[in-house]
Structure formats: C-alpha cells, structure tokens
C-alpha positions in Angstrom: 102.8 157.5 136.7 105.0 156.0 133.9 102.7 157.6 131.3 102.9 160.9 133.1 106.8 160.7 133.0 106.5 160.4 129.2 104.4 163.4 128.6 107.1 166.0 128.8 109.7 163.9 126.8 106.9 163.4 124.1 106.2 167.2 124.0 109.8 167.8 123.5 110.1 165.3 120.7 107.1 167.0 118.9 108.7 170.5 119.4 112.1 169.5 118.4 111.0 167.4 115.5 109.0 170.2 113.8 111.7 172.8 114.7 114.5 170.9 113.1 112.4 169.9 110.3 111.7 173.5 109.6 115.5 174.2 109.8 116.1 171.4 107.3 113.8 172.8 104.7 115.3 176.2 105.1 118.7 174.8 104.0 117.2 172.8 101.4 117.0 169.4 102.9 113.8 167.2 103.2 111.9 167.8 106.5 112.2 164.1 107.4 116.1 164.4 107.6 115.6 166.8 110.4 113.3 164.5 112.2 115.6 161.6 111.9 118.5 163.6 113.3 116.6 164.6 116.3 116.3 160.9 117.3 119.9 160.3 116.6 121.1 163.3 118.6 118.9 162.8 121.6 119.2 159.0 121.6 121.8 156.5 122.6 123.9 157.2 119.5 125.0 160.6 120.7 123.6 162.4 123.9 121.7 159.7 125.2 119.2 161.9 126.8 116.2 159.7 125.4 115.7 155.9 124.8 113.1 154.0 123.0 110.2 152.9 125.0 107.4 150.5 124.5 105.1 153.4 124.5 107.1 155.2 121.7 107.3 152.0 119.8 103.4 152.0 119.8 103.1 155.4 118.8 105.7 155.2 116.1 104.0 152.0 114.6 100.9 154.0 114.4 102.7 156.8 112.7 104.2 154.6 109.9 100.7 153.1 109.4 99.3 156.6 109.0 102.1 157.5 106.6 101.6 154.5 104.4 97.8 155.0 104.5 98.2 158.5 103.2 100.7 157.4 100.7 98.1 154.8 99.4 95.4 157.5 99.2 98.0 159.7 97.0 98.5 156.8 94.7 96.9 157.2 91.3 95.7 153.7 90.0 95.5 154.7 86.5 99.2 155.7 86.7 99.9 152.5 88.7 98.6 150.4 85.9 100.8 152.1 83.5 103.9 151.3 85.5 102.7 148.0 86.6 105.4 146.1 84.6 108.1 148.6 85.7 107.1 148.1 89.4 107.4 144.4 89.0 110.7 144.5 87.3 112.0 147.1 89.8 111.1 144.9 92.8 112.5 141.7 91.1 115.9 143.2 90.4 116.0 145.2 93.6 115.8 141.8 95.5 117.9 139.7 93.4 121.0 142.3 93.5 121.0 142.9 97.2 120.5 139.2 98.0 123.5 138.1 95.7 125.9 141.0 96.8 125.0 140.7 100.4 125.5 136.8 100.5 128.8 137.1 98.5 130.0 139.9 101.0 129.2 137.6 103.9 131.2 134.7 102.3 134.1 136.9 101.5 134.5 138.1 105.1 134.4 134.3 106.3 130.8 134.2 107.5 129.0 130.7 107.3 126.7 130.3 104.3 123.4 130.6 106.3 124.7 133.8 108.0 125.6 135.2 104.7 122.3 134.3 103.2 120.5 135.9 106.1 122.7 139.2 105.8 121.6 139.3 102.0 118.0 138.6 102.9 118.2 141.7 105.2 119.6 143.8 102.4 116.6 142.9 100.1 114.0 144.6 102.3 112.8 147.9 101.3 110.9 150.4 103.6 109.4 153.1 101.3 108.1 155.2 104.1 111.0 157.5 104.0 110.8 157.8 100.3 107.0 158.4 100.4 107.5 161.3 102.8 110.3 162.7 100.8 108.3 162.4 97.6 105.3 163.8 99.2 107.2 166.8 100.3 108.9 167.3 96.9 105.4 167.0 95.1 106.5 164.0 93.1 104.4 161.1 94.8 102.2 160.9 91.7 104.9 161.0 89.0 105.8 157.8 87.1 108.9 157.4 89.3 107.1 158.1 92.5 104.3 155.6 91.6 106.7 153.0 90.4 108.6 153.3 93.8 105.3 152.7 95.8 104.3 149.8 93.6 107.7 148.1 93.6 107.9 148.5 97.4 104.6 146.3 97.9 105.9 143.7 95.6 109.3 143.9 97.1 107.7 143.2 100.6 106.0 140.1 99.3 109.2 138.8 97.8 111.2 139.7 100.8 108.9 137.5 102.9 109.1 134.6 100.6 112.9 134.7 100.6 112.9 135.0 104.5 110.7 132.0 104.6 113.0 130.1 102.3 116.1 131.1 104.4 114.3 130.2 107.7 113.0 126.9 106.3 116.5 125.9 105.1 118.1 126.8 108.5 115.5 125.4 110.8 113.7 122.9 108.6 110.4 124.3 109.0 107.6 124.3 106.4 107.6 127.1 104.1 104.5 126.4 102.4 102.0 127.6 105.0 103.3 131.2 105.1 103.1 131.5 101.4 99.6 130.3 101.3 98.5 132.7 104.1 100.1 135.6 102.0 98.2 134.6 98.9 94.8 134.3 100.8 95.3 137.7 102.6 96.1 139.7 99.3 93.1 137.8 97.6 90.5 138.5 100.5 91.8 142.0 101.2 91.4 143.3 97.4 88.0 141.4 97.0 86.6 143.1 100.1 88.0 146.4 99.0 86.3 146.1 95.5 83.1 144.5 96.6 82.4 146.4 100.0 84.4 149.6 100.1 82.1 151.3 97.5 79.1 150.5 99.7 80.8 151.7 102.7 81.9 154.9 100.6 78.3 155.6 99.9 77.1 155.5 103.4 80.3 157.6 104.7 79.6 160.3 102.1 76.1 160.7 103.5 77.5 160.8 107.0 80.1 163.4 106.1 77.7 166.2 105.9 76.5 165.4 109.7 79.7 164.4 111.4 83.1 164.4 109.8 84.8 163.0 112.9 82.8 159.9 112.6 83.7 159.2 109.1 87.4 159.8 109.8 87.3 157.4 112.8 85.5 154.7 110.6 88.3 155.0 108.0 91.3 155.0 110.4 89.5 151.9 112.1 89.6 150.3 108.8 93.2 151.0 108.3 94.1 149.5 111.5 92.1 146.3 110.6 93.9 146.0 107.3 97.2 146.6 109.0 96.5 144.0 111.7 95.2 141.5 109.0 98.4 142.1 106.9 100.7 141.0 109.7 98.8 138.6 111.5 96.8 136.7 108.8 98.9 137.4 105.7 102.4 137.4 107.3 103.5 140.6 105.5 104.4 144.0 107.2 101.4 145.8 108.8 102.3 148.8 106.6 101.4 146.8 103.5 97.9 146.5 104.7 97.6 150.2 105.5 98.9 151.0 102.0 96.7 148.7 100.3 93.6 150.2 102.0 94.6 153.7 100.9 95.2 152.5 97.4 91.7 150.9 97.3 90.0 154.1 98.9 91.9 156.3 96.4 89.4 155.5 93.6 86.4 156.4 95.7 84.7 159.8 96.3 85.3 159.7 100.1 89.1 160.2 99.4 89.0 164.0 98.9 86.9 164.4 102.1 89.4 162.4 104.1 92.8 163.8 103.2 92.7 166.9 105.5 91.9 165.1 108.6 94.1 162.4 108.0 96.9 164.7 107.2 96.3 166.9 110.3 96.3 163.8 112.7 99.3 162.0 111.0 101.6 164.8 110.4 100.6 166.8 113.5 101.5 163.9 115.9 102.0 160.3 114.8 104.5 160.6 111.7 107.1 162.9 113.3 107.4 160.6 116.3 107.8 157.7 113.9 110.9 159.2 112.3 112.4 160.3 115.6 112.0 156.8 116.9 114.1 155.5 114.0 116.8 157.8 115.2 116.5 156.5 118.8 117.3 152.9 117.5 120.8 153.9 116.3 123.3 152.5 118.7 126.7 151.9 117.1 128.5 150.3 119.9 130.6 147.2 119.1 130.9 148.0 115.3 134.5 148.8 115.4 135.3 145.1 115.7 133.8 144.5 112.3 134.4 148.0 110.8 135.3 146.8 107.3 132.2 144.4 106.9 130.1 147.3 108.2 131.3 149.8 105.6 131.1 147.2 102.8 127.6 146.2 103.9 126.5 149.8 104.0 127.9 150.7 100.7 126.3 147.5 99.0 123.0 148.4 100.5 123.1 151.6 98.6 124.6 150.4 95.4 122.7 147.1 95.0 119.3 149.1 95.1 120.4 151.9 92.7 121.7 149.4 90.2 119.3 146.6 90.6 115.9 148.8 90.8 117.4 151.2 88.5 118.0 148.5 85.8 114.6 147.0 86.5 112.8 150.2 86.3 114.6 151.1 82.9 113.9 147.6 81.6 110.3 148.5 82.4 110.5 151.3 79.8 111.1 154.2 82.3 113.5 156.9 81.2 117.0 156.8 82.4 116.5 159.7 84.7 113.4 158.1 86.2 115.1 154.7 86.4 117.8 156.4 88.6 115.3 158.2 90.7 113.5 154.9 91.2 116.8 153.2 92.3 117.5 156.0 94.8 114.0 155.9 96.2 114.3 152.2 96.9 117.5 152.4 99.1 115.9 152.8 102.6 115.5 149.7 104.6 113.6 151.1 107.7 111.5 148.9 109.9 111.4 146.0 107.6 115.2 145.2 108.1 114.9 145.7 111.8 112.3 143.1 111.9 114.4 140.7 110.1 117.5 141.5 112.2 115.5 141.1 115.4 114.1 137.7 114.2 117.4 136.6 113.2 119.0 137.4 116.6 116.0 136.0 118.5 116.3 132.7 116.6 120.2 132.5 117.2 120.8 132.7 113.4 123.1 135.7 113.6 125.5 137.2 116.4 125.2 140.5 118.1 127.8 141.9 115.7 125.9 141.0 112.6 122.7 142.3 114.2 124.5 145.5 114.9 125.8 145.8 111.3 122.1 145.4 110.0 121.0 148.1 112.4 123.8 150.4 111.3 123.0 149.7 107.7 119.3 150.4 108.3 119.8 153.8 109.9 122.5 154.8 107.2 120.3 154.0 104.3 117.3 155.7 106.0 119.3 158.8 106.6 121.0 158.9 103.1 117.8 158.2 101.2 116.0 161.6 101.5 119.3 163.2 100.8 120.1 161.4 97.7 116.5 161.4 96.5 116.4 165.2 96.6 119.8 165.5 95.1 118.8 163.3 92.3 115.6 165.3 91.6 117.6 168.6 91.6 120.0 167.2 89.0 117.2 166.1 86.8 114.8 169.0 87.6 112.7 170.0 84.7 113.3 166.7 82.9 110.7 164.5 84.7 107.1 164.2 83.7 105.1 166.6 85.8 101.6 165.9 87.1 99.2 168.7 86.7 95.8 168.4 88.4 92.9 170.2 86.9 90.1 169.7 89.5 89.4 166.0 89.5 91.3 165.4 86.3 94.9 164.1 86.3 97.1 164.8 83.3 100.8 164.0 82.6 103.0 166.7 81.0 106.1 165.3 79.4 109.1 167.4 80.0 112.3 167.0 77.8 114.0 163.7 78.6 117.4 163.0 79.3 119.6 162.0 76.2 119.5 158.3 75.8 
C-alpha cells in the first residue's frame, strides 16, 4: 500500500519537473534549475506538499549514478590527458581555499576549532553532477573547461575524503591509515579491471548488440551499479565516483556509441529529474535565523572560495582566463557530498543542529546558483571558448579568439 501511495506523487514529480524544465529553457535558464525549483516549491521549504521518503532517496541515488555514468561516457580521454595538470591544480586549490576560509569563518564567529575545521571540510566538497547536467545542456561538456571540471571533481572527491578522515581522526582519535589504503586499492583495482577486462566484455557486447540491445544495456548498467557500490563500500569514496570512472573507461570503447541512446532515455526520462527534485525537497531552512550572519557568510564563502581557488588552479594549469573562470564557477555546487558530510558530523555529535542547517542551506544555495552562474559565465564568454567539432568519430578542437590576457 505504501508503494501505491507513492505512485501519484511520483507521476506528479515527473510531469512538473519536465514542464518547469521546459519553461526554464524557454526563458533562457538551464532545465536543471526548473527541476530544482520544483522540489523547493512543493517541499518543506515552501508549500510542504511533499516530503522526502526512503523510496525517493533510492530513486534519486540511482538518478545521480546514471547522471555521472553518462558524464563519464561523454568524457574525452585524449582531452582529459591534455588538461590533467589543470584538473589536479584546480582540485588542489579548490580544496585548500574553502577549507581555510571556512575554518577562519567558524573561528571568527566563536566556534570551537574542531567545529570550524568540520565546517571548512564541508565547504571543500564538490558535487559536479549539477555542473555536468548544465554543461551537457549547453553542449560544453567536452570542451577543455568542461573536461577540467569533471576531472577536478574526481580528484576533489579523493582529497575531500582524505581531509574528512584527518578531521575525524583528530576529533575522535580513530586510525586514518586504513581509509586511505582502501581508497588507493579501490582506484588501482577498478582501473586495472577496466583496462584489462572491459575490452573483452566490449567485444562480446558488440556481438550481442545486433541480437538484443536490451541485454547489452542491462549488463552495462549492472556494471555501473557494481562500480558505484565498490567505490562507496570498498573504496570509501562517493558512489558517483565509481559510476563516473566506469563511464570514462567505457568511453574509449566501441560499445559507447551503442549505449548512449538507451542510457539517455532511461536516465533523463525518469531517474535524473527525480534526483534534482529530491535535492530541492531536502531544503528546510527552519532555525537559520538564529545564525543568520554565519549562514550568509558561509554561503558567500562557498561561492567565492571555489571561484577563486579553482579558477586560480585552472589558470596555473595553463587554461585561458575565461576558461579558468568557467572552471571556478563549475566547481561551486556542493550537492550530495556536503550533505553526507553534514549528516556524518551530526550523527557523530561533532556539530550542532544549527551548523547542520547552515551546511544544508549552503548546499542548496550553491546547487541553485551554479547552473545560473555557469550559463551566465558562458554567455559572457560566448564565442571566446574552444569549440568542439565532431566529424564522425573524429574529435577536433577549434580555437576561438581568446580573452585578452
């Protein structure tokens, strides 16, 4: 009966999400902005018609896994190697700046050192799913800036886990070596499996494709779920990292072109819109007025620290100034990663409900402003970014006039 009661709300979510997404695009905003607003409007933050349920959480989790798997499929490895240095510097500076500024803000408002460190740690997390969707929609996912954002987000996730392990170890006295070893083993095994066994799987899937497209799609989606599970349970990193990694590994294989239509239909037709609506449903801003000043400062630092930190990192990695700004903006969103950190801190008794609410507000705020700022930034630099031209299977870069240095 509980499942039956969810069917009509689920149907309403899908219809509203797509209608409002269409309206958003009509007025020049990214579709993802409309889907996020649906969740905020019908959720506890405004009207209170709908609340997050365990069922919606599961569907939303599948949605973000699908989104990042698709982003991985769209990643060009040749271009990724070219921006490898920029991605690393972007992630590094994009972790250091938020951690330092968040910690200093907490101390300035009289918070204990470990609480301030935890607040800074929450600011380091980047959830690139929102940016990946917006970049996909703008047709910029496979540009140098887009690829740098995706690559930096993966590195950022690893660095964030290391910092979280250090902070938790300092506050609880737990051993931090084991989580780091798990992470290294996971990435090593996952990449080796991808390089050694995925080509063999690809050859068999290509043969199957002419007979049963659905079976091939099922096998690949099952692999995405396995990689996602392994990332979180065995590697200690976010599940979306595993999905993105598998997508990247498959992006170089022939089966990629045969998968895209089916994966896009399933993802964007059902799971991904629910994920974005679910983020909006988590917005509940009660109790923030008691810490209004800190809330505003944290939200502002969340935006500024990523633009400056990631932007400078990308610029140091030899991206153009305009590209560096785009990378900084694309790394603003915190998304589900910060929510996990906040929930962990509250559950461990490391932060109060007020600090938890501030992190939630910051997460929703950055999630909302990222697609708007990303589109605005691309509009300002339109015609000045390298454009990707696809001639059949061949990917070429066309340099447009750069912004004056």
